[in-house]
N, C-alpha and C positions, 0 to 999 in steps of 0.2 A: 709502670706497674699496671697490669691489665685488670680490668674489673670483671668480676664473674658475670656471666650472662644471666639475665633474670629468667626465672622459670616461665615456660610458655603458659599463657592463660588457659584454664580449662575450658573446653568447648561448651557452649550452652546446651542444655538438654534438648534432644531432638523433639520437635513438635510432631504429634501424630498427624499423619497425612489424612485429611478428610476423605471419606469414601464418597465416590460419586453416586448419584441417584441410581445409575445403571448397575454399579457394583452392589448396592443394597438390594436391588430387584433380583439380580442373579443369585445372591446369597439366599434371599427369601424363597425364590423358586426352587433352588436345590434342597433347602430344608423341607419345604412342603412336599416336593416330589418324592424325596427319599423316605419321608415319614409315611406318606400315603402308600407308596410302593411296598415298603416294609410290612405294613399292616396287611395288605392284600396277599403278599407272598407267604406270610405266616398263616393266613387263613386258608388260602387255596393251594399253596405249594407252587413252586416255579413252573411246573408243567401244567398247572391249571390256569395260568394267566394267559388265556387265549382271547386276545382282543380281536375285534373285527378286522378282516383283511382290508376292507374299504370303508372309509368314513368320509361323508360329506359334512364338513364343518360349516354350517349355514349361519351367516350373520348378516346384519343389515341395519340401516337406519330405522328408527321408530316409524312405523307406518309404511315401510317399504314393501310389505306383502310377504313376509317369510311364511306365515301360516297359510296363506293362500297358495303359495307356490310349492310348499313342501311335498304334497301328494304328487304333483307333476314331476318333480325331481326324482321321487321314489320310483314312479312308473318308468321314467326314461332310463334310469340306471338299473332297473330290475331289482330293486331292493324291497323285500317283503316285510322286514321287521318294522314294527311301529317306531316312528321317530322318537328320539329322546329330546324332550323339550326341557331345557335346564330350569326354566321358571317353575315348571311343575315339580321339579325335584326339591325346590326350596319352599317348603310349606310350613316351616317353623314360624312361630309368632315373631321372633326377632328378625328373621329373614324377611317376612312380609312387611314389617315396619320399615325396613331399609328400602325395599322395593317400592313401596307406596310413596316414599319420599324422593324417588328417582335416583337413589344411591346404589352403590354396589354391595353385594354380600361378600363376606370374607373369602379370599382365594382358596384357603385350605378346605373350607367346608364345601365349596362348589366343586373343587377338583376331586375330593374324596367321594362325594356322591356320584359324580359323573363317571369316574373310573370304575366304580362298583357297578353302575348301570351298564357300562359297555361290556362287562363280562357276562351278561345274560346270554345263555347259549343261542337264543334266537337271533342275536346280533352278529353271529360269527361270520356270516358271508358279507355283511355290510349293513350300514345304518346311517341315517341322517341325524346329526346333532344340531339342534336349534339353540343358539345362544352361548356358545363357547368356542374360542376364548374371547373375553371381553376386556381384560386388563393386560398390562405388560407382563406381570408375573404369570398369568394364565398362559400367555403366549409362550413364555419360556418353559413352563411346565409341559406344554404340548410338544415343544422341541425335544425336551428330555424324554417324553414318552416315545416319540419317533425314534430317537437314538437307541433307547432301550429295546424296542421291538426289533430294530435292525441287528442289534447285538445278539438277541435271542435267535434270530434267524441264522446268523453266522455260526452260533454255537451248536445249533441242532441240524445244520446242513449235512445231508448225507446219512441222517438217522431216520428211523421210522416216524419220528415226531416232526419231521421237516415240514410236512404239509400243514401242520397246525401253527407253525411260526413262519409265515410267508412274508414277503416284502410288503410293508404297509403302504397302502395307497391312500394318502390324505389329500383331499381336495378342499381348499378354502373358497367358499362362494360368498361374495359380498354383494348384497342388493343395495343400491345407493340411490337416494333422492336428496335434493337440496333442502335447506332448512325450511323455507317457506312451504314447500310441498309436504314435508314431514309434519309440520305443525298443523297444516290444513287437514291432513288425513287423520291425525290423532284426534283433533277436535270433532271431526265428522264422525269418527268411530264412536266417540263418547256420546254424541248427540243421538246417534242411531240406537245405541244401547239404552240410553235413557228413555227414548220413546217406546222401544220394545218392552222394557220392563214396566213402564206405566200401563201399557196395554195388557200385559200379562196380569198385573196387579188388579186392573179393573175387571178383566174378564174371568180370571182364574184359569185360563187356558194357556198352556205353554210353559216354558222354563225361563227363569230369570237369567240374564247374562251378567257375568261379573264385569264390573267396570273398573278401569285403572284410574286412580286419582289424577294421573298425568293427562288423561284424555278429557278431563273436565276443566282444566285450567291452562290457558295459553302460556302463562309464565312457566308452569311445570313442564309443559310439552317442549318449550324451547330449551329448558335446562336439560331435559332428557336427551334431546338431539345433540346439544353441545357436549354432553358427557360422551355420547357415542363418537362424535367427530374428533374430539380432543384425546380421548383415551382409547376406545376400542378401535376406531378406524386407523389411527396412527400406529397402533401396535400391530394390527393385522398386516399392514403393508410390509412389515419386516419379514413376513413369511414368504414373500414372493420368490426368494431364491432357494427356498427349502422344499415347498410343496407345490402341487398344481394350484394355481391361483386364478380365480375367475371373478373378475369385476363386472357386474351387470348393472346397466342403467335401468332402474326400476320405474322411471317415468313412463306414462302412457297407459294403454289398456292392458288387461291381464294377458290377452293373447300376444300383444307386442312383447311383453316381458318374457313370456314363455318361449317365444321364438329366439330371443336373445340368450336365454338360459340354455336352450337346445344347442345353439351354435357354440356356446362356451364348453358344454359338456360332451360334445360329440366324441365318441369313443375313438381312441387311437391306440392300437396295440403296441406301437413303437414306444409309447410312454409307460404302458402297464405291464408288459411282459418283462421277465428278466432279460438283461441285455444279450446274454449268450443265446437265449431262445430266439429273440428277435433277429439277431445276426444270421441265424441258421435259416429262418423262413422269410426274411425280408425280400429275397429275390422273386418271391411269388407276388405278382401284382395285386393290388387291392381293388376290388370292385367298387363301383361308385356308391353303392349303398351297402353298408355292413350291418347285418342283422345283429341285434343285441339280445336275442332270446337266450336265456340261460347263460348269459355272458360270464358271470363269475365262475360257473362250473367249467365252462369252456377254457377259460384262462388257466384254471387249476389243472385241467387235464394236459394242456400243452406244456406247462412248466414241468409237470410230472413226467411226461414223455422224455423231455430233454434231460431231466435229472436222472431218471432211472433206466432209460433205454437209449442212450445217445447214439449208438451206432445204427440201430434200427431206425431211429428217427431221421438220421441223416440220409439213409437209403430211401425212406419214404418221401422225403422232401426232394431228393435228387430225381426220383421217378416222376414226380409232378412237374418239376422244372424242365427236365429233358424230354420226356415223352408226352406228357399231357398238354403242357402249355402251347406247343406249336399247333396242335389240333384246335385247342380252344381259341387261339388268336385268329384262326381261319374262319371261325364262326361268330365273330364279334357282332356282326349285323343281326343275326337271329337271336343271340342270347342263349343258345342251347348247343351243346356239343356231346357227341357220343364217342367214347373211347373204349376200344377193346384191348385187353392186355393179357398176356400169359406170363408175365414176369413172376419168377419164383417167390419174390418177397411178399407177394399178395397172398400166399398160402398161410401167412401168419395173421391171425385175427387182429392182433395188436397193431400191425402195420395198416390194415384196412381202417381201423378206428383212427389212427393217426392221420391218414389221408383225408377222411371225412372231416376231422376237426380242423386240420390246416386249411382245407377249402372253406369251411364255415367261417374261420377267423378272417379269411381274405375276402369274404363276401359272396361265396358261391354256394349254391344248394346242390347237393350231390346224392344220387341214388345209385346203389350197386346191385347188379343182377349177376348171379353166378350161373354159368351155363356149362354143362358137362356133355361131352360127346365121346362116342366110341369111334376111333379112327384106326384104319389098318396099320399094323406094326410090322408083321413079318408072316411068311408062310412056313407052317410046320412041315418039315421035310418028311416026317414019318406019316402023318395023317393027311398031308396036303390041304389042311384047313388054314384059313386066314385067321391069324391071331390079332386081336385088337388091344389097344391101350386107351386108357381114359385121358381125354384132353379137357382141361379146365380153362375156361375163358371168363375173365371178369369183365363185365360190361358196365361202364360208368356213364350215367346220364348226368350232365353238369349244366345247371341253369344259372344264369346271371343276367343283369340288366343289359339288354341289347341296344343297338343304335339303329333305329329305323330311318330310312330315307323317305321323305315325303315326295310323292309323285303327283304333283298338281293338287288342286282343291277337291 
């Protein structure tokens, strides 16, 4: 006689899988970003969310010299908008209390204030942001902003609004000093501020300097540095694979640091132009020194040519490559070449503008002179007069850094 099988025991209730710290940070970042973006979209409309094309996200260890180097970075990158200093955006009493204690202000408050500041029309061509991102959640919000701007670019590509939603160029610049140097600079800054304020108070001449509490205590200065190293610096490193990432050794003199920043930020059109545009003009060699005057406008024009007049743009580039460059190469010693051409494409003013801009992007200075001649065409058999036609010659003077040979002392 067989015995009935005993019923299978009911499985124990599944335990909830604990979320990792990263999962929680991703969740927080998505909630913050979507909330802030939704508020801005409701206020400005999607077509009004015109964020800067270029943003230098400047960060660094306490005392690394962000304030000192900001103006140099602006000048080097031809950015005219006033820098956005995140600490200046956080002037609420609660925010000041956290800052004075060397702690972080809430990610949502910082992100909302910053995104709104970025939409200021004066920032549209580019701006330096000092002090964002500083936490892992802020780093994730920045990634989400980059993704959103790229999505808008793809959505409006080929429409009249395309030039307002261009490929975002985000540069992360990190000025780094070690803990000992950071603490030394913070305390020195605090001592200088204290002496200055005492002199102003005694004389009644000048303006008082606001002093950070962290500049007056070595322990607070060390805590501030460690917060940067353990939170901000580790978070910023995750952006290496997404944005242009510039790590700058900030030890040494101001001029030493500026030279390092200049090396890091040296303009490369291969990184900043759309890939299709770069592929089309990359066979034109780059001169040793590339002017950055009006650089943002230049890049905008080149991308516009490639998007709106691709066939004409290709003809202009081909003319440079096939007709101009052989002559220019023969004059590399002098650094100046004169090229005469009657090519019919030059009759189009847009083509002339394209040629000037392509040469400018590749490091050449170009001047065009249009010369018109009356040349014999045929003899009128009835009047036996010589009839003429107008001949138009475009004369290009092209200057670039030459290579001089020294002939003795």
